[in-house]
N, C-alpha and C positions, 0 to 999 in steps of 0.2 A: 380098424376101419371105423369111421364116424357113423353113429347111429342117428337116423332122422325118423321122426314120427310124423306121418302125413294124415291130417284129419279133414275129410270133406265128404259130404253126403252124396256126391256124384262119383260113381264108380269110374266114369270116363276121365274125370279130372284127376282122380287118384292115380289112375293108370298112366296118364301123361306125366304127372309129377314124378311118379316112381321111375319111369323110363329115363327121364332127364337126370334125376339124381343118381340113379344107379350107373348111368353112363359116365357121370362125373366122379364115380368112385365111392359113393355113400351106400350104406346098408339102410334099407327102408322098411319100416313097419307101417301098416295102414289101419285106420279106424274110420267108421262111417259117420260118427258124430261124437260129441263130447262125452257122452256116457260110455260109449264103447272105448274111447281113448282112455278115460279115467281108469277103467278096468285093466288096462294094459300097464298102468303105473305100478308095477310090482317089485320095484327095486332094480330093474334092469338099467343098464347104462343107456342114457339118452342124451345125445349131444345137442339136439335142436328139435323144435316142433314147428311144422308148417300147418296152419290152422285156418279154416274158413270161419266166417262169422255166422252166417245163416244156415243153421242145421236143426233137424228135429231133436226132440228129447232134451238134450243139453246143448245149448248154442255155444258159439266160440267164446264170447265174453264170459259166460258162466264157467266154461272149461278153464279159461285163463286164470280166473280167480281161484278155482280149485287147485290148479297147478301151482300157483304162488303160495298156497297154504300147505302144500306137501313138502315136508322137510328136505327130501332128496332132490326135488325138482324146482325148488324155490328160485334158483338162478339160471335155469335152463333157458337159453335164448329162444325166442318165438318170432316167426315171420307170419303175419296175417296175409292171406291171399283171398281176396273177397271181391264180389261185384259191388259192394257198398262204396259209394263215392262221396257221401256227405262228410264234411269236415268233422262234425260232432261224432260220427262213428269212428273215424280215425283217432280222434282224441280219446274216445272211450277205450279203444283197443290199446293205445299207448298207456293209458291210466291203469288198465288191467294187467299190463306187463309185457306188451309186445314191443320188440325193438325195431321191427320193420313192417311196413304195410305196402303190399303190392295189389294193384287193382287188376281183376280179371277182365278180359283175357290178357295174358301176358306171354311174352316169349319165354321158352324154356331157359334160355341163357340168363334172363333177368332173375328168374328164381334161383338158378344155380349160383349166380354171382352173389345174391343176398345171403344164401346159405353159407357159401364159402367165407364171406365177410364176417359172419357171426359164429360160425362153428369153431370150437377150440379143440 
């Protein structure tokens, strides 16, 4: 089963993402921000990350940079799911290592489609 880490400071958003991804057959772990997520990077199998940008403590861009410096997760695909709409934020996310960017709110099927496309 493919393992997906969902990172968002909103418990409601995490729950919606979890439900959509689990219905599609993925195993889901959750973190409330980048610091919480980084603590979960303990060598476990991780096939994909879904990450918000605006979060307390460690934001999404900072987490992506940390993820890309971690030897085990350097090439783990990342989908950014954010309310950010500015082109410079999209470019910053891609520069930090995101392969896809989805603007909130989104349909659950849009998220599942992006995850399926990138999950190996």
